[in-house]
Residue, then its C-alpha position, 0 to 999 in steps of 0.5 A: x595276397x600274402x601267404x604266411x608260411x609257418x615253419x615248424x622249428x624243432x626245439x633243440x634242447x641244450x642238454x648242457x644248460x638243462x644239466x647245469x640248471x638241475x645241478x644248481x637246483x640240487x645244490x641249493x636244495x642240498x644247502x637248504x637241507x644242510x642248513x636246516x640240519x645244522x640249525x637243528x643240531x645247534x638247537x640240540x647242542x644249546x639245549x644240552x649245554x643249557x641242561x648241563x650248566x643248569x645241573x652244575x649251577x643247581x648243585x652249587x646252589x644246593x650246596x650254598x643252601x646247605x651252608x645257610x643252615x645256621x641262618x635258617x635254624x636261627x631264623x626259624x627259632x626266632x619266628x617260633x619263639x617270638x610267635x611272629x606268625x601270630x602277630x600283626x607286625x613285628x620288628x624285622x631287625x630281630x631276624x638279625x639279617x639272617x633272613x636277608x641271606x635266605x631271601x638274597x639266595x632265593x632272589x638270585x635263583x629268581x634272577x637266574x631263572x628269569x634270565x634263562x641261565x638255569x632251568x626253572x624245573x630244576x629250581x622247582x625240583x630242588x627248592x620249591x618246598x623251602x621257597x614256597x614257605x619262605x615266600x609265603x612268610x615274606x608275603x604274609x608278614x609284608x617283609x619287603x615293607x618291614x625291611x625298609x629296603x624299599x623297591x631295590x631288593x628281592x624283585x626277582x622272588x615274585x617272578x620265581x614264585x609265579x614260575x614255580x607255581x606254574x610248574x606246580x600247577x602243571x604237575x598237580x593238574x590244579x593250583x596248589x593250596x595256599x599255605x595256612x599259618x598253622x602249616x607255616x608254623x609247623x614248617x618253621x618248627x621243623x626248620x628250627x631243628x638243629x639236625x637238619 
């Protein structure tokens, strides 16, 4: 008969190994925390830089928009004098290419918002009043078709319109009312004043 004798062995702890293992875990945990903090700091720094560059860009664009004052006055006077909003169609060339400069301006803003070079809420703050009215005229009179430029121009304006409408709806808590022809005529009458 075979008798099995179980000997109890006491486990000897290797405190050096345990200490090393705890040190490894602590190091990995510290690296994880540090990386998380660095990521958060990078995100915060990027957001701060984006806001700063957006403010710089928007003030430059505000200045450029002011430089378009003569074109805006001329365009508004033509729209009012020729009663363009009361016609079914008109010869786009009478706007003397000045309208192109205004739409190019807004299209560039649309591109910068779409590509996230500038914050949409800043564009809304500075330009929504004018953009919404010029864009409504653009849609109402089918300017893209009348301009005969085809699909190659002003493709960023619809994107900007959508983005600014979202911001406006968020601020108002509802969709903004569509502008009437009478409101557009009133807007262009104000735009035609030479002391803008």
